[in-house]
C-alpha positions as CSV (number, residue, x, y, z in Angstrom):
1,M,-30.2,-6.4,18.6
2,E,-27.2,-6.8,16.9
3,N,-27.7,-10.1,13.9
4,I,-25.3,-12.1,11.9
5,Y,-25.7,-9.7,8.9
6,H,-24.6,-6.8,11.0
7,R,-21.2,-8.7,12.4
8,H,-20.2,-9.7,8.4
9,Q,-21.1,-6.0,7.8
10,Q,-18.2,-5.1,10.4
11,Q,-16.1,-7.6,9.6
12,I,-16.2,-6.7,5.5
13,L,-15.2,-2.8,6.4
14,I,-12.7,-3.8,8.9
15,E,-10.9,-6.4,6.5
16,S,-11.2,-4.2,3.1
17,L,-9.7,-1.2,5.4
18,A,-6.8,-3.2,6.9
19,H,-6.2,-4.6,3.2
20,Y,-5.9,-1.1,1.8
21,W,-3.6,0.2,4.2
22,R,-1.5,-3.0,4.4
23,E,1.7,-1.2,4.1
24,R,0.9,1.2,6.7
25,S,1.2,1.1,10.6
26,D,-0.2,4.1,11.9
27,Y,-4.0,3.6,12.4
28,F,-6.1,1.6,14.4
29,V,-9.6,-0.1,13.4
30,G,-12.3,-1.8,16.2
31,A,-15.7,-3.2,16.2
32,N,-18.0,-3.7,19.0
33,M,-15.1,-2.3,20.9
34,F,-15.6,-0.4,24.5
35,V,-14.5,3.2,24.8
36,Y,-13.6,4.6,27.6
37,F,-13.2,8.0,27.4
38,S,-13.3,9.2,31.3
39,R,-12.5,7.0,34.6
40,R,-16.0,7.8,36.1
41,Q,-17.1,6.0,32.9
42,A,-14.7,3.2,33.2
43,E,-15.8,2.7,37.1
44,N,-20.0,2.9,36.4
45,V,-19.3,0.3,33.6
46,S,-17.2,-2.2,36.0
47,R,-20.5,-1.7,38.4
48,G,-22.3,-3.1,35.8
49,D,-24.0,0.4,34.7
50,L,-24.6,-0.4,30.9
51,T,-26.0,3.2,30.3
52,E,-22.5,4.3,30.0
53,Y,-21.2,1.7,27.9
54,R,-20.4,2.9,24.5
55,G,-18.9,0.4,21.7
56,P,-19.4,2.1,18.2
57,D,-20.0,-0.7,15.3
58,F,-17.2,1.2,13.5
59,F,-14.4,3.2,14.3
60,V,-10.8,4.1,12.8
61,V,-8.2,6.1,15.1
62,L,-5.5,7.5,12.7
63,G,-2.0,9.0,13.7
64,V,-1.5,5.8,16.4
65,D,0.4,2.3,16.5
66,L,-1.3,-0.4,14.8
67,H,0.7,-3.2,16.8
68,K,0.0,-2.2,20.1
69,R,-2.2,-4.9,21.9
70,R,-5.5,-3.5,23.1
71,T,-8.9,-5.5,24.4
72,C,-10.4,-2.0,24.5
73,W,-10.1,1.5,23.6
74,V,-8.6,3.6,26.8
75,V,-8.4,7.2,25.8
76,W,-6.1,8.2,28.5
77,E,-3.7,5.5,27.5
78,E,-4.1,6.5,24.4
79,D,-2.4,9.9,24.5
80,G,-6.0,11.3,24.7
81,R,-6.9,10.2,21.2
82,Y,-10.3,9.9,20.1
83,P,-11.8,7.9,16.7
84,D,-11.3,9.9,14.3
85,V,-14.5,8.0,12.3
86,I,-17.4,6.2,13.7
87,L,-20.1,4.3,11.6
88,E,-23.1,3.4,13.7
89,I,-25.6,0.9,12.1
90,L,-29.0,1.3,13.6
91,S,-31.5,-1.5,14.8
92,P,-34.8,-0.8,16.4
93,S,-33.4,-1.2,19.6
94,T,-30.9,1.5,18.8
95,R,-32.0,4.0,16.5
96,K,-33.2,6.6,18.5
97,V,-29.6,6.3,20.9
98,D,-27.6,6.7,17.9
99,R,-29.4,9.5,16.4
100,E,-29.5,11.5,19.8
101,V,-27.2,10.0,22.5
102,K,-24.4,9.0,20.6
103,K,-24.1,11.5,18.3
104,Q,-24.2,14.1,20.6
105,L,-21.5,12.5,22.8
106,Y,-19.5,12.1,19.5
107,A,-20.0,15.6,18.7
108,E,-19.0,17.3,22.0
109,V,-17.0,14.6,24.2
110,F,-14.9,12.9,21.5
111,G,-14.7,15.5,18.6
112,T,-15.0,13.0,16.4
113,E,-14.9,14.9,12.7
114,E,-16.8,11.9,10.9
115,Y,-19.9,10.2,11.9
116,Y,-21.7,7.6,9.8
117,L,-25.6,6.0,10.2
118,L,-26.1,2.8,8.2
119,D,-30.0,2.1,8.3
120,W,-29.4,-1.7,7.0
121,D,-33.3,-2.6,6.7
122,T,-33.8,0.8,4.4
123,K,-30.0,0.6,2.6
124,Q,-29.6,3.9,3.5
125,L,-26.6,5.8,5.0
126,E,-26.0,9.2,6.5
127,G,-22.9,11.1,7.1
128,Y,-21.8,14.1,8.5
129,D,-18.8,16.1,9.0
130,L,-18.0,18.2,12.6
131,L,-17.7,22.3,11.9
132,K,-17.3,24.1,15.1
133,G,-18.7,21.3,17.4
134,V,-21.8,20.7,15.5
135,Y,-22.4,17.5,12.9
136,H,-23.4,18.5,9.4
137,P,-25.1,16.4,6.6
138,K,-22.7,15.4,4.1
139,S,-23.6,15.2,0.1
140,P,-23.8,12.1,-2.1
141,N,-22.3,11.7,-5.0
142,E,-24.0,10.9,-8.3
143,Q,-24.5,7.2,-7.2
144,G,-25.2,7.9,-3.9
145,W,-21.6,7.4,-2.0
146,L,-20.3,9.7,0.3
147,W,-17.2,11.2,0.6
148,S,-14.8,10.8,3.6
149,D,-11.8,13.2,4.4
150,K,-10.4,11.1,7.1
151,L,-9.8,7.7,4.9
152,G,-9.6,9.3,1.6
153,L,-12.1,6.8,0.4
154,W,-15.7,6.5,-1.0
155,I,-18.5,4.8,1.1
156,G,-21.2,2.9,-0.8
157,F,-23.3,0.2,-1.3
158,W,-22.0,-3.1,-3.0
159,Q,-24.0,-5.7,-4.5
160,G,-22.2,-9.1,-4.0
161,S,-21.4,-12.3,-2.3
162,Y,-18.9,-12.1,1.3
163,I,-18.7,-14.8,3.3
164,H,-21.7,-17.2,1.1
165,Q,-23.9,-14.4,1.9
166,E,-25.6,-12.5,-1.0
167,E,-26.3,-9.4,-0.2
168,T,-26.3,-5.2,-0.4
169,W,-23.1,-4.2,1.7
170,L,-21.6,-0.9,2.7
171,R,-18.2,-0.9,1.1
172,F,-15.1,1.6,0.8
173,F,-14.0,2.7,-2.6
174,N,-11.1,4.2,-4.0
175,P,-10.9,7.9,-5.2
176,E,-11.1,6.2,-9.0
177,G,-14.4,4.6,-7.8
178,E,-12.9,1.3,-7.6
179,L,-14.2,-1.4,-4.8
180,V,-11.5,-1.8,-2.2
181,L,-11.2,-5.3,-2.1
182,T,-10.5,-7.9,1.2
183,G,-7.3,-10.0,0.8
184,E,-9.1,-12.6,0.4
185,E,-10.7,-11.3,-2.8
186,W,-7.6,-9.7,-3.9
187,A,-5.8,-13.1,-3.6
188,Q,-8.9,-14.8,-5.8
189,R,-9.0,-11.7,-8.0
190,A,-5.2,-12.3,-8.9
191,L,-5.8,-16.2,-9.6
192,A,-8.7,-15.7,-12.0
193,Q,-6.2,-13.2,-13.9
194,E,-3.2,-15.1,-13.7
195,Q,-5.4,-18.6,-15.1
196,M,-6.9,-16.0,-17.8
197,A,-3.6,-15.2,-18.8
198,L,-2.4,-18.8,-18.9
199,A,-5.1,-19.8,-21.2
200,T,-4.8,-17.1,-23.6
201,E,-1.1,-18.0,-24.2
202,Q,-2.2,-21.6,-24.6
203,E,-4.7,-21.1,-27.2
204,T,-2.0,-18.2,-29.2
205,R,0.8,-21.2,-28.9
206,K,-2.0,-23.9,-30.2
207,K,-3.4,-22.0,-33.0
208,K,0.6,-21.0,-34.5
209,R,0.8,-24.5,-34.4
210,S,-2.1,-25.2,-36.2
211,R,-1.0,-22.2,-38.9
212,A,2.2,-24.4,-38.7
213,G,0.8,-27.5,-39.5
214,T,-1.5,-26.2,-43.1
215,R,1.2,-24.4,-44.2
216,T,2.4,-25.5,-47.6
217,P,5.5,-24.1,-49.9
218,T,4.4,-22.6,-52.9
219,K,6.4,-21.9,-56.0
220,T,5.4,-18.6,-58.0
221,A,6.6,-17.0,-60.8
222,S,8.2,-14.2,-58.6
223,G,9.9,-16.7,-56.8
224,S,11.1,-18.9,-59.7
225,R,12.8,-15.6,-61.4
226,A,14.8,-14.5,-58.4
227,R,16.4,-18.0,-58.0
228,A,16.7,-18.1,-61.8
229,T,18.6,-14.4,-61.7
230,S,20.6,-15.0,-58.4
231,Q,22.4,-17.9,-60.3
232,P,26.0,-16.8,-62.4
233,P,25.0,-16.3,-66.0
234,P,26.2,-19.1,-68.5
235,A,29.5,-18.5,-70.6
236,T,30.5,-18.9,-74.2
237,R,34.2,-20.3,-75.8
238,C,35.8,-19.7,-78.7
239,E,38.2,-21.9,-79.8
240,H,41.5,-18.6,-78.7
241,G,40.1,-19.7,-75.3
242,K,38.4,-16.1,-74.5
243,V,34.8,-16.1,-73.0
244,G,31.9,-14.1,-73.1
245,T,28.9,-14.2,-71.1
246,I,25.5,-14.4,-72.2
247,K,22.9,-12.7,-70.2
248,G,19.3,-14.2,-69.9
249,F,19.8,-17.9,-70.0
250,R,17.1,-19.9,-68.3
251,S,19.5,-22.8,-67.7
252,E,21.1,-22.8,-64.3
253,Q,24.2,-25.2,-65.4
254,K,27.5,-23.1,-66.5
255,V,28.0,-23.6,-70.4
256,S,31.5,-22.6,-71.5
257,T,32.0,-25.4,-73.7
258,L,32.0,-23.9,-77.6
259,C,31.6,-21.1,-79.6
260,F,28.2,-21.1,-82.1
261,T,26.0,-19.6,-84.1
262,S,23.2,-18.8,-81.9
263,R,20.7,-15.8,-81.3
264,V,20.7,-13.9,-78.3
265,P,19.3,-11.0,-76.9
266,L,20.8,-7.8,-78.1
267,D,21.0,-6.0,-74.9
268,I,23.7,-8.7,-73.7
269,P,27.5,-8.6,-73.8
270,K,28.8,-8.6,-77.3
271,T,30.1,-12.1,-78.1
272,P,33.7,-13.1,-77.6
273,P,35.7,-9.9,-78.6
274,C,37.8,-11.9,-80.6
275,H,35.9,-12.2,-83.2
276,P,34.3,-9.0,-83.5
277,E,34.9,-9.0,-87.4
278,R,32.3,-11.8,-87.6
279,Q,29.3,-10.4,-85.5
280,R,26.6,-8.6,-87.7
281,R,23.1,-7.6,-86.7
282,V,20.0,-9.0,-87.9
283,S,17.9,-6.7,-89.2
284,A,14.5,-6.2,-87.3
285,G,14.8,-9.4,-85.4
286,G,16.9,-7.7,-83.0
287,F,19.4,-10.5,-82.4
288,I,23.3,-10.8,-83.2
289,E,24.7,-14.1,-84.5
290,I,27.8,-15.8,-82.9
291,P,29.2,-17.8,-86.3
292,R,29.8,-21.5,-85.6
293,F,33.2,-22.7,-84.5
294,A,35.1,-25.8,-83.8
295,R,33.4,-27.7,-80.4
296,N,35.4,-27.8,-77.2
297,D,33.8,-30.0,-74.9
298,R,35.7,-28.8,-72.0
299,Q,34.0,-27.6,-69.2
300,E,34.8,-24.8,-66.7
């Protein structure tokens, strides 16, 4: 007999596959739905013969119109299409029928290419591929998952919560091994990622403001030197109005008031060219002496 966990298991498979194929409209997925495969069978069911009832716990039909309204699956109204994939959930009352009667029907009449059996109590999954009218077992991968060629997905177990029920559920996984989410799970994950990105951005801005508030200007020797050398060098004026440039002055004010006797480095330009005969080299000191002349206080 079906229980609440069986219904949730069917629902999680339907919801996740529907979201994964949300851009497609060429399939149909059903659960616990009557499948009428012959008129005789339909008549027997209508008379109350439940032995003729066939309603897979989960099935997928490919290449049909998704939007067509259906309350059951009637093969002759679907251009003779049978389910391509069927999953049955074993229970004590259905175990024998699922393993024998249905398995034979799905192979010989339906021609269903992939048949899966889920033992809910033992959490074991069996899968079969139809080859020449006979089902052959599928081989699991290292995680115990089975590959479905018809769905293009892995089928395996996942431990987690669904509809507030913490359980080991049978789930789909994409070819890369990632869990196929339901629409609600996808929305929750997107919201969590958005909130995380917002929190990271706010933390980054907070750190930048904190660094900006603690930063203080510092004066370095190289910085002072750069500011000093960026100013135009001072100059000297002789009584004849010629101006000579003296490099290396540390003052930022322009000097242009006098000709005077001074000691300046030799690597600067010569003193005003109007007095070349009065310039002389000071022996080992490496300086030149500029003779003193009348003071001229007029600024340039």
